[in-house]
C-alpha positions in Angstrom: 0.0 0.0 0.0 2.8 2.4 0.9 4.6 1.5 -2.4 1.4 2.3 -4.4 0.9 5.5 -2.4 4.4 6.6 -3.2 3.9 5.8 -6.8 0.9 8.1 -6.9 2.9 10.9 -5.4 5.6 10.4 -7.9 3.3 10.4 -10.9 1.6 13.6 -9.6 4.9 15.3 -9.1 6.1 14.5 -12.6 2.9 15.6 -14.1 2.9 18.9 -12.3 6.6 19.5 -13.2 5.9 18.7 -16.9 2.9 21.1 -17.1 4.6 23.9 -15.3 7.8 23.5 -17.3 5.9 23.5 -20.6 3.8 26.6 -19.8 6.8 28.6 -18.3 9.1 27.5 -21.2 6.6 28.6 -23.9 6.0 32.0 -22.2 9.7 32.7 -21.8 10.4 31.5 -25.3 7.9 33.9 -26.9 9.1 36.9 -24.9 12.8 36.1 -25.4 12.2 35.5 -29.1 10.4 38.8 -29.5 13.1 40.7 -27.6 15.9 39.0 -29.5 14.3 39.7 -32.8 14.1 43.4 -32.0 17.7 43.4 -30.8 18.9 41.7 -34.0 16.9 44.2 -36.1 18.4 47.1 -34.3 21.9 45.6 -34.7 21.2 45.2 -38.4 20.2 48.8 -38.7 23.3 50.0 -36.9 25.5 48.0 -39.3 23.6 49.4 -42.3 24.2 52.9 -41.0 27.9 52.3 -40.5 28.1 50.7 -44.0 26.3 53.6 -45.6 28.6 56.1 -43.8 31.6 54.3 -45.1 30.4 54.3 -48.7 29.2 57.9 -48.3 32.7 58.9 -47.2 34.2 57.4 -50.4 31.5 58.9 -52.6 33.0 62.4 -51.9 36.5 61.4 -53.0 36.0 61.4 -56.8 34.3 64.8 -56.6 37.2 66.1 -54.4 39.8 64.8 -56.8 38.0 66.1 -59.9 39.6 69.5 -59.6 43.1 68.2 -58.9 45.6 69.9 -61.2 47.4 66.6 -61.9 44.1 64.9 -62.8 43.3 67.8 -65.2 46.8 67.7 -66.7 46.7 63.9 -67.3 43.3 64.2 -68.9 44.7 66.8 -71.3 47.7 64.5 -72.0 50.3 67.1 -70.8 53.9 65.8 -70.6 54.9 64.3 -67.3 51.4 64.5 -65.9 50.7 60.7 -65.9 53.8 60.0 -63.9 52.9 62.5 -61.2 49.3 61.3 -61.1 50.4 57.7 -60.7 52.5 58.6 -57.6 49.7 60.7 -56.2 47.1 58.0 -56.7 49.3 55.4 -55.1 49.9 57.6 -52.0 46.3 58.6 -51.7 45.0 55.1 -52.0 47.3 53.8 -49.3 46.3 56.7 -47.0 42.5 56.3 -47.3 42.4 52.5 -47.6 41.0 52.5 -51.2 41.6 49.3 -53.2 42.4 51.2 -56.3 42.2 54.7 -57.9 42.5 55.2 -61.6 41.7 57.7 -64.4 40.0 56.5 -67.7 40.7 58.6 -70.8 38.0 59.7 -73.3 38.8 56.6 -75.4 37.8 54.3 -72.6 41.4 53.2 -71.8 43.0 53.7 -68.3 45.5 56.5 -68.3 46.9 56.4 -64.7 46.3 54.1 -61.7 47.4 53.7 -58.1 48.7 50.2 -58.9 50.8 51.4 -61.8 53.9 49.6 -60.7 52.3 46.2 -60.1 52.0 43.3 -62.4 48.2 43.5 -62.2 48.2 47.3 -63.0 45.0 48.8 -64.4 47.0 51.2 -66.6 46.3 50.9 -70.3 43.3 48.6 -69.9 40.0 49.0 -71.8 37.0 49.8 -69.5 34.4 50.7 -72.1 32.4 47.6 -71.2 31.9 48.6 -67.6 28.5 50.1 -66.7 29.9 52.6 -64.3 32.0 54.1 -67.1 29.0 54.4 -69.4 26.9 55.9 -66.7 29.5 58.4 -65.8 30.0 59.4 -69.4 26.2 59.8 -69.9 25.1 61.4 -66.6 28.3 62.5 -64.9 28.5 59.7 -62.2 28.1 56.0 -61.8 28.4 53.2 -59.3 28.7 49.4 -59.8 29.5 46.4 -57.6 31.5 43.9 -59.7 34.4 41.4 -59.8 37.7 43.0 -60.9 38.7 41.9 -64.4 42.4 42.1 -63.3 42.4 41.4 -59.6 39.3 39.1 -59.7 38.4 40.6 -56.3 34.9 42.1 -55.8 34.4 45.7 -54.9 32.2 48.8 -55.3 33.4 51.1 -58.2 32.5 54.8 -57.8 33.0 56.8 -60.9 32.7 60.5 -61.8 33.2 62.4 -65.1 36.1 65.0 -64.9 37.8 67.4 -67.2 38.4 66.4 -70.8 35.6 63.8 -70.9 37.7 61.5 -68.7 36.4 59.4 -65.8 37.9 59.1 -62.3 37.2 55.8 -60.6 37.7 54.7 -57.0 37.3 51.0 -56.1 36.2 50.3 -52.5 36.5 46.7 -51.2 34.9 45.5 -48.0 37.5 43.1 -46.7 37.9 44.9 -43.4 34.2 45.1 -42.8 33.7 41.5 -43.6 36.5 40.5 -41.2 34.8 42.5 -38.4 31.5 40.8 -39.1 33.2 37.4 -38.9 34.8 38.3 -35.6 31.4 39.6 -34.2 29.8 36.1 -34.8 26.7 35.1 -36.7 26.2 35.6 -40.4 26.1 39.1 -41.9 25.5 39.7 -45.6 24.5 42.5 -47.9 22.0 42.0 -50.7 21.3 44.3 -53.7 17.9 45.2 -55.0 17.7 41.8 -56.8 18.3 39.9 -53.6 21.8 38.8 -54.6 24.4 38.6 -51.8 27.3 41.0 -52.6 29.2 41.5 -49.3 29.2 38.7 -46.7 31.1 37.4 -43.7 30.9 33.9 -45.3 32.8 33.9 -48.7 30.9 30.8 -50.0 27.7 32.8 -49.9 28.9 35.6 -52.3 26.7 36.0 -55.4 24.1 33.6 -54.0 20.4 34.4 -54.4 18.1 35.0 -51.4 14.9 35.0 -53.5 13.9 33.3 -56.8 15.0 35.1 -59.9 14.1 34.3 -63.5 16.7 32.7 -65.8 17.0 35.8 -68.0 17.3 38.1 -65.0 19.9 35.8 -63.4 22.0 36.0 -66.6 21.7 39.8 -66.6 22.7 40.2 -63.0 25.6 37.8 -63.3 26.8 39.6 -66.4 26.6 43.0 -64.7 28.6 41.7 -61.7 31.1 39.8 -63.8 30.4 36.5 -62.1 30.0 33.2 -64.1 26.6 32.6 -62.6 24.5 33.0 -59.5 24.4 30.5 -56.7 21.3 29.0 -55.1 20.1 30.2 -51.7 22.6 28.8 -49.0 20.0 28.5 -46.3 16.4 27.6 -45.6 13.7 29.3 -43.5 11.4 27.2 -41.4 7.8 27.8 -40.4 8.7 30.1 -37.5 10.8 32.3 -39.8 14.2 31.0 -38.5 17.2 30.3 -40.6 18.5 26.8 -40.9 21.8 25.8 -42.4 22.6 22.2 -43.3 26.1 22.2 -42.0 25.3 24.1 -38.8 23.2 22.9 -35.8 20.7 25.2 -34.3 18.4 27.9 -35.7 19.4 31.6 -36.4 17.2 34.7 -36.1 17.3 36.7 -39.4 16.7 40.5 -39.6 17.1 42.8 -42.6 17.6 46.6 -42.5 15.6 49.0 -44.6 17.1 49.4 -48.1 19.6 52.1 -48.8 19.3 54.5 -51.7 21.1 52.0 -53.8 18.7 49.2 -52.8 21.3 47.5 -50.5 20.1 45.7 -47.3 22.2 44.5 -44.4 21.0 41.1 -43.3 22.0 39.7 -39.9 21.4 36.1 -38.7 22.4 35.3 -35.1 22.0 32.0 -33.2 19.0 31.9 -30.9 20.5 29.4 -28.5 22.0 31.9 -26.0 19.3 34.5 -26.2 16.2 32.3 -26.6 16.9 28.6 -26.0 18.9 29.0 -22.9 16.4 31.2 -21.1 13.6 28.9 -22.2 15.4 25.8 -20.8 16.2 27.7 -17.6 12.6 28.7 -17.2 11.4 25.1 -17.8 13.9 23.8 -15.2 12.9 26.4 -12.7 9.2 25.9 -13.2 9.6 22.1 -13.0 11.7 22.5 -9.8 9.1 24.7 -8.3 6.3 22.2 -9.1 8.3 19.4 -7.7 9.0 21.5 -4.6 5.3 22.2 -4.1 4.4 18.5 -4.4 7.4 17.5 -2.3 6.5 20.0 0.4 3.2 18.2 1.1 5.0 14.9 0.9 7.8 16.2 3.0 5.5 16.8 6.0 4.9 13.0 6.3 8.5 12.0 5.8 11.3 11.6 8.2 14.1 14.1 8.8 16.4 12.2 6.5 14.2 12.8 3.5 13.9 16.5 4.5 17.7 16.9 4.5 18.0 15.2 1.1 15.4 17.5 -0.4 17.0 20.6 1.0 20.4 19.6 -0.4 18.8 19.0 -3.8 17.1 22.4 -3.8 20.3 24.2 -2.7 22.2 22.5 -5.6 19.6 23.6 -8.1 19.6 27.2 -6.8 23.4 27.3 -7.0 23.3 26.1 -10.6 20.7 28.6 -11.5 22.6 31.4 -9.8 25.7 30.6 -11.9 23.6 30.6 -15.1 22.1 34.0 -14.2 25.5 35.5 -13.5 26.8 34.3 -16.9 23.7 35.8 -18.6 24.2 39.1 -16.8 27.9 39.2 -17.9 26.9 38.5 -21.5 24.2 41.2 -21.4 26.7 43.7 -20.1 29.1 42.9 -22.9 26.3 43.4 -25.5 25.4 46.8 -23.9 29.1 47.8 -24.0 29.3 46.9 -27.7 26.2 48.9 -28.4 27.7 52.0 -26.7 30.9 51.6 -28.8 28.8 51.4 -32.0 26.9 54.6 -31.0 30.2 56.4 -30.4 31.5 55.2 -33.8 28.3 56.6 -35.4 28.9 60.0 -33.8 32.5 60.0 -35.2 31.2 59.0 -38.6 28.8 62.0 -38.5 31.7 64.3 -37.6 33.8 62.9 -40.4 31.0 63.3 -42.9 30.6 66.9 -41.8 34.3 67.4 -41.9 34.4 66.3 -45.5 31.9 69.1 -46.4 33.9 71.8 -44.6 37.4 70.8 -45.9 37.1 73.1 -48.9 36.5 76.0 -46.5 39.7 75.1 -44.5 41.7 74.6 -47.6 40.7 78.1 -48.8 41.7 79.6 -45.4 45.1 78.0 -45.4 45.9 78.7 -49.1 46.3 82.4 -48.7 48.7 82.3 -45.6 50.8 79.6 -47.5 51.2 81.9 -50.5 52.1 84.8 -48.3 54.7 82.8 -46.5 56.3 81.8 -49.8 56.5 85.5 -50.8 57.9 86.7 -47.5 60.5 83.8 -47.6 61.6 84.8 -51.2 61.8 88.4 -50.2 63.8 87.6 -47.1 66.4 85.8 -49.2 66.9 88.8 -51.5 67.1 91.2 -48.4 69.6 88.9 -46.7 71.9 89.1 -49.7 71.6 92.9 -49.5 72.4 92.9 -45.8 69.0 94.4 -44.8 68.8 92.5 -41.5 65.9 94.7 -40.1 63.7 94.0 -43.1 64.6 90.3 -42.9 63.5 90.2 -39.3 60.2 91.9 -40.2 59.6 89.2 -42.9 60.4 86.4 -40.4 58.0 87.9 -37.9 55.2 88.0 -40.6 56.0 84.4 -41.5 55.6 83.4 -37.8 52.2 85.1 -37.5 51.0 83.4 -40.7 52.2 80.0 -39.5 50.4 80.5 -36.2 47.2 81.3 -38.1 47.6 78.0 -40.1 48.3 76.1 -36.9 45.1 77.4 -35.3 43.0 76.4 -38.3 44.5 72.9 -38.6 44.4 72.2 -34.9 40.7 73.1 -34.9 40.1 70.7 -37.8 42.1 67.9 -36.1 40.4 68.3 -32.8 36.9 68.2 -34.4 37.8 65.0 -36.2 39.1 62.9 -33.3 37.2 60.4 -31.2 36.0 61.4 -27.7 38.3 60.0 -25.0 38.1 59.6 -21.3 38.6 62.7 -19.2 37.0 65.1 -21.7 33.7 65.3 -20.0 32.0 62.6 -21.9 31.0 60.4 -19.0 27.5 59.5 -18.0 25.2 61.7 -16.3 25.7 64.8 -18.4 29.5 64.8 -18.3 31.9 66.2 -15.7 33.7 68.6 -18.1 33.1 72.2 -19.0 33.8 74.5 -21.9 33.6 78.2 -22.6 30.5 78.8 -24.8 32.5 81.4 -26.8 35.2 78.8 -27.6 32.5 76.4 -28.9 31.0 79.1 -31.1 34.4 80.3 -32.4 35.4 76.8 -33.2 32.2 76.1 -35.2 32.6 79.5 -37.0 36.2 78.7 -37.9 35.2 75.4 -39.4 32.4 77.0 -41.4 34.1 80.3 -42.1 33.8 80.2 -45.9 30.1 79.1 -45.8 29.2 81.8 -43.2 30.9 84.4 -45.3 28.1 84.1 -47.9 25.4 85.0 -45.4 24.5 87.8 -43.0 25.6 86.2 -39.7 24.5 87.8 -36.4 25.7 86.6 -33.0 25.1 88.0 -29.5 27.8 89.3 -27.2 29.0 86.2 -25.2 30.1 87.0 -21.6 33.8 86.0 -21.4 33.2 83.7 -18.4 30.1 81.8 -19.6 30.9 78.1 -19.1 28.6 75.2 -20.0 28.7 71.5 -19.2 30.2 69.3 -21.9 33.4 69.1 -23.9 34.6 71.4 -26.7 34.5 68.8 -29.6 30.9 67.7 -29.0 29.6 71.2 -28.3 31.2 72.2 -31.7 29.6 69.1 -33.3 26.1 70.3 -32.3 26.8 73.9 -33.5 28.4 72.8 -36.8 25.4 70.6 -37.6 22.9 73.4 -36.9 24.9 76.2 -38.7 25.7 73.9 -41.7 22.0 72.9 -42.1 21.1 76.6 -42.0 23.7 77.6 -44.7 22.5 74.7 -46.9 18.9 75.8 -46.5 19.9 79.4 -47.6 21.6 78.3 -50.8 20.3 80.4 -53.6 18.5 82.9 -51.3 18.8 86.5 -52.4 19.3 87.8 -48.9 20.5 84.9 -46.7 20.5 85.6 -42.9 21.4 83.6 -39.8 20.8 85.0 -36.3 21.9 83.6 -33.0 20.4 84.9 -29.7 21.2 84.0 -26.1 19.2 84.0 -22.9 20.0 82.8 -19.4 17.5 80.8 -17.3 17.4 81.4 -13.5 16.1 79.3 -10.6 13.9 80.4 -7.8 16.9 82.0 -6.0 17.6 84.2 -9.1 20.8 82.3 -9.9 21.5 81.4 -13.5 21.5 77.6 -14.0 21.1 77.1 -17.8 21.2 79.0 -21.1 19.1 78.9 -24.3 20.8 79.4 -27.6 18.4 80.1 -30.5 19.6 79.7 -34.1 17.2 81.1 -36.7 17.4 81.6 -40.5 15.2 83.1 -43.1 15.3 80.1 -45.4 12.3 78.0 -46.7 11.8 76.3 -43.3 11.1 72.7 -42.7 8.1 70.9 -44.2 5.5 69.6 -41.6 6.0 66.0 -42.7 9.7 66.2 -42.1 9.4 68.3 -38.9 7.2 65.6 -37.3 10.1 63.1 -37.5 13.0 65.4 -37.7 14.8 63.9 -34.7 14.4 60.3 -35.8 17.2 58.4 -37.7 17.4 58.8 -41.5 14.9 61.6 -41.6 16.2 64.3 -44.0 14.9 66.9 -46.4 18.1 67.1 -48.4 18.4 66.0 -51.9 19.1 62.3 -52.3 22.7 61.4 -51.5 23.5 64.6 -49.7 22.8 63.4 -46.1 22.2 60.4 -44.0 19.6 62.0 -41.7 21.7 61.4 -38.6 23.1 64.8 -37.8 20.2 66.2 -35.8 19.7 62.9 -34.0 23.3 62.8 -32.9 23.2 66.5 -31.9 20.1 66.0 -29.8 21.7 62.9 -28.2 24.8 64.9 -27.3 22.8 67.7 -25.8 20.8 65.3 -23.6 23.9 63.5 -22.5 25.2 66.8 -21.1 21.8 67.5 -19.3 20.4 69.8 -22.0 18.0 69.6 -24.9 17.7 70.4 -28.6 14.3 71.1 -30.3 12.7 72.7 -33.4 10.6 75.6 -32.4 7.1 75.9 -34.0 6.2 79.3 -35.5 4.1 80.4 -32.6 6.9 79.7 -30.1 9.7 81.6 -32.0 8.9 85.1 -30.6 8.6 83.8 -27.0 11.8 81.8 -27.3 14.0 84.8 -28.6 14.6 87.5 -26.0 13.3 90.9 -27.1 11.4 89.2 -30.0 12.6 89.6 -33.6 13.5 93.1 -34.8 11.8 94.9 -37.6 14.8 94.3 -39.7 13.9 90.6 -39.9 10.1 90.6 -39.9 8.4 87.2 -40.4 11.7 85.3 -40.6 9.8 82.3 -41.9 12.7 79.8 -41.8 13.8 77.1 -39.3 14.4 78.0 -35.7 16.2 75.7 -33.3 16.6 76.1 -29.6 19.7 74.5 -27.9 19.5 74.4 -24.1 22.7 73.8 -22.1 23.4 73.6 -18.4 25.9 76.0 -16.9 29.0 74.5 -15.3 
C-alpha cells in the first residue's frame, strides 16, 4: 500500500513539473524570441548605418579629386602628368584605404592608376564595357559592384566624369568590414535590389540568391557583376521564420535593415541558443523544480528528517546552478550593452567625419592664402639677406611666424573636431563632468564653417567671457556645426541669406543662472511639416538624395541630452517667445527654421 501511495505521489509530481515547465518555457520562449528579434533588427540597422557612412565617405572622393591639377593635366595629356598622377594616386589610395584609384581617358582606356607599378596594374586597360564608365559618361556619375577583371576581387566602383571627358574611378573593397563581421559572430551579408548577396562574412555565400530570380534576370545580374553565374540560396527558412543551415546545428534569427538609396540591405542572422533557447530551458527547469517543490512540500510533512535533509540539499544545488547561469547571462548582457555603446560612439564619429568632408574646402581656402604669403615673405627675405638688410629680414620672419600661427590654429581646430571622444573630456555618464567656454565652442564652429558663413548675414550676440557650460569642446562644436551647416545649406540660392543667434539665461527660484538657451534662426524656406514631425528620428532628412544620412540632428540631440540639455525645433508660434526681445523689424516674419539649444551652466 505504501509503495502504491508513493507511486501516486511520484506520478503527480512528474505531471505537475511537466505542465509547469511546458507553460513557463513557452511563455519565456515567446518573450525572449520577440526581444531577441528586436535586438537583431536594431543591430542590423546599426550595421547598415555604418556601412552607408563608409560608402558615403568614399563617394565624396571622386568629386574632391576632380579639380586636382594633376588629374586635369593627365586628362589633357600634358607631358609628365601621368607619372605625377600615378604617384599621387598610389599615395592617396594607401592613405585612405581604397583598393584602387584610376583615371580612364576619353577613349575608354585607363591613363593612370594607383597600382601602376604592379603586375596587375590597371594602366592601359579598356573599360568601355563597364556600366559605371558608361553611366559616368552619360550622366556624370556612376556606381557598380562587380568582380575586378584584373584582380578578380569584388568591390564597389564609384566613378565621376572629370575634365576632358575623362572618368575618375575609386574602387572600394569590404575586406575589413567582412572581417569585423566574422569576428562579431553570426552571419552578416548585404543583398542588392535583386536579392543577390554581394558583401558577406561567409565567402561561400557571395553571389548567391536569397529569392527566386528568373533565368534571364539571373544572366543579366551575373553579367553586370562579372560572375560566371548566381548560386542558389545557401540556407532555408522554417515555419517560424528562423534560418536553418545544413552544416550548422541550431536555428538563427534573421533580420534585414531598410534598403539604402542603392537598394542595398544589411541582413544579420544570429543563433538563438544563448538569447532564446537557454532562457527557455532555464525557465522550464525552474518551473519544474518549483512544481516538484510544491508537491514535495506536502509529501515532506509526512517523511522523516532524513528525506527532508536530502530534499533541502537537492534544492540548494539547483539554486546554486541557476545562480551561476544568471551570472553568466548578466555578464553576456553587459558585454552586449558595451558593444552597443561603442557602436553609438562610432556613429557619432562617422557623422563628424561626414561633416568634416563638407567643410574641408573652407579650411583649404583659409590656409591657401597664408601659405602663398609665407612663400612670398621667404623669397623676399632671401633677397634682403643678400643685400644685408637685417631689419627688413627680421620683419619678414615675424610676418611668417604670424601666418604660420594662423595656419596652426586652423589645422588644430580641424584635427580636434575629427578625433574620437576620450576619457577625461567630460563625456562620461550623467551629463558629463567637463566644462567648456561657450565662446570657444561658437568660435570653433565658426572657424570650421568660415567660408560658408561668409556668404550669409551672420549675427551673433555678445557672449560673456566667463560663460561656461557643461560638456566638452569637440561635442559642443559638433552640435553647433550641424545646426549652422544645415542653416547655410537651407539658404543656398537665397537673395538675402541671414542667420541670427540669440542668447538667454534661465534662472532658478533664487535668481541664480542655471542654464542658457541658444536660439539659431534663419530666413530660409523652413522645414516641411511631414519632415518636422520626425526630424529627430534616424534617417529623416529633407536634403536631396545622396546629400545626407539624416543622422546629424539625431546625434546632436543625443549629445545635448547627454550633457543635461536639450535640442528642439521651435514651432512658428513659439519663436517670438523663445527669442529674448522678439525679432527686430529688420527681420520681420523670418519664416525659416528656428532651433533652440538648451545647455546647463557648469
